[in-house]
C-alpha positions in Angstrom: -6.7 236.7 90.1 -3.2 236.1 88.8 -2.0 233.0 87.1 0.4 230.8 89.1 3.3 229.2 87.3 5.1 226.1 88.3 8.9 226.5 88.5 11.3 223.7 89.3 14.0 224.7 91.8 17.5 224.5 90.3 18.9 223.3 93.7 16.5 220.6 95.0 14.2 220.1 92.0 11.1 220.8 94.1 8.2 222.2 92.1 7.1 225.7 93.3 3.9 227.6 92.5 4.7 231.2 91.9 2.2 234.0 90.9 3.3 235.2 87.4 3.7 238.8 88.6 6.2 237.6 91.3 8.7 235.9 88.9 10.8 239.0 88.7 10.9 239.5 92.6 13.6 236.9 93.3 11.3 234.2 94.6 12.8 231.5 96.8 12.1 227.7 96.8 9.5 226.7 99.4 11.5 223.6 100.2 15.2 224.5 100.3 14.8 228.3 100.6 17.4 228.9 97.8 16.7 231.4 95.0 14.6 229.9 92.1 16.5 232.1 89.6 20.3 232.6 89.9 21.1 234.1 86.5 23.1 231.0 85.7 22.3 227.9 83.7 21.1 224.8 85.6 23.1 221.6 85.2 20.8 218.8 84.1 21.4 215.0 83.9 19.4 211.9 82.8 17.7 211.9 86.2 16.7 215.6 86.4 16.1 216.4 82.7 12.5 215.3 82.4 11.3 217.0 85.5 12.8 220.4 84.4 11.4 220.0 80.9 7.9 218.8 81.8 7.2 220.6 85.2 8.4 224.1 84.4 5.6 226.3 83.1 8.3 228.7 81.8 10.2 227.7 78.6 13.5 225.9 79.1 16.4 226.4 76.8 18.8 223.5 76.9 22.4 223.6 75.7 23.5 220.0 74.7 27.3 220.1 75.0 30.4 218.0 75.9 33.6 218.8 77.7 35.8 217.8 74.8 33.9 220.1 72.4 35.9 223.4 71.5 32.8 225.3 70.2 30.9 224.2 73.3 33.6 225.7 75.6 33.7 228.9 73.6 29.9 229.3 73.8 29.6 228.5 77.5 30.2 232.1 78.7 27.8 233.5 76.2 25.1 231.0 77.3 25.7 232.0 80.9 25.4 235.7 80.0 22.1 234.9 78.1 20.8 233.2 81.3 21.2 236.5 83.1 19.2 238.3 80.4 16.5 235.7 79.8 15.6 234.7 83.4 13.0 234.7 84.9 11.0 234.4 81.6 13.1 231.4 80.4 15.1 228.8 82.4 18.5 228.1 80.8 20.0 224.7 81.3 23.0 222.6 80.2 23.1 218.9 79.5 26.5 217.2 79.3 26.0 214.6 76.5 28.9 212.5 77.7 27.3 212.0 81.1 23.6 212.0 79.9 23.9 209.8 76.9 20.4 208.4 77.3 18.8 211.8 77.1 21.1 212.9 74.2 20.1 209.8 72.3 16.4 210.3 73.1 16.6 213.7 71.4 18.8 212.6 68.5 21.6 215.0 69.3 24.1 214.5 66.4 26.2 217.7 66.6 27.1 219.8 69.6 26.6 222.4 70.7 22.8 222.1 70.0 20.3 224.4 71.6 16.7 223.1 72.1 13.9 225.3 73.4 11.2 223.4 75.3 7.9 224.6 76.5 5.6 222.4 78.7 7.4 219.2 77.8 7.5 219.8 74.0 10.4 220.7 71.8 9.6 224.1 70.2 12.7 224.6 68.1 16.4 223.5 67.9 19.5 225.2 66.6 22.9 223.4 66.1 26.1 225.4 66.4 27.7 227.9 68.7 26.2 231.4 69.1 27.0 234.6 70.9 25.0 235.8 73.9 23.0 238.4 71.9 22.2 235.8 69.2 21.0 233.3 71.9 18.8 235.9 73.4 17.4 237.1 70.1 16.8 233.5 68.8 15.1 232.5 72.0 12.8 235.5 72.1 11.9 235.0 68.4 10.6 231.5 69.3 8.6 232.3 72.4 
């Protein structure tokens, strides 16, 4: 009997139970019928952050960024490229620290960009500073 994993839909935030072996078969959300994995980072805010961090059984890598941050803008395409390589084993997400100040404060974000890898609601590791796509993938896989 295969293990079922909970995956939060990036579109409607419904929690879906997916057999582990089906993760790579482009599963769709049972509620909104949208793909659960798009190869793109999910935009989070103060309202959706906790659900994605605590209800996903797959690890979630969050890029804490701000629109005025030059290194954040430079890293954005690399982070999106990494999403295409790491999904469906890892969910990549972005949190705008200007709009989600409560969450940024909760995690003590002092410099941006900062990447934090979460698994089952817990912070696994964090890394401040911009990275290229290959480095993001390598760093994430090293901490899984």
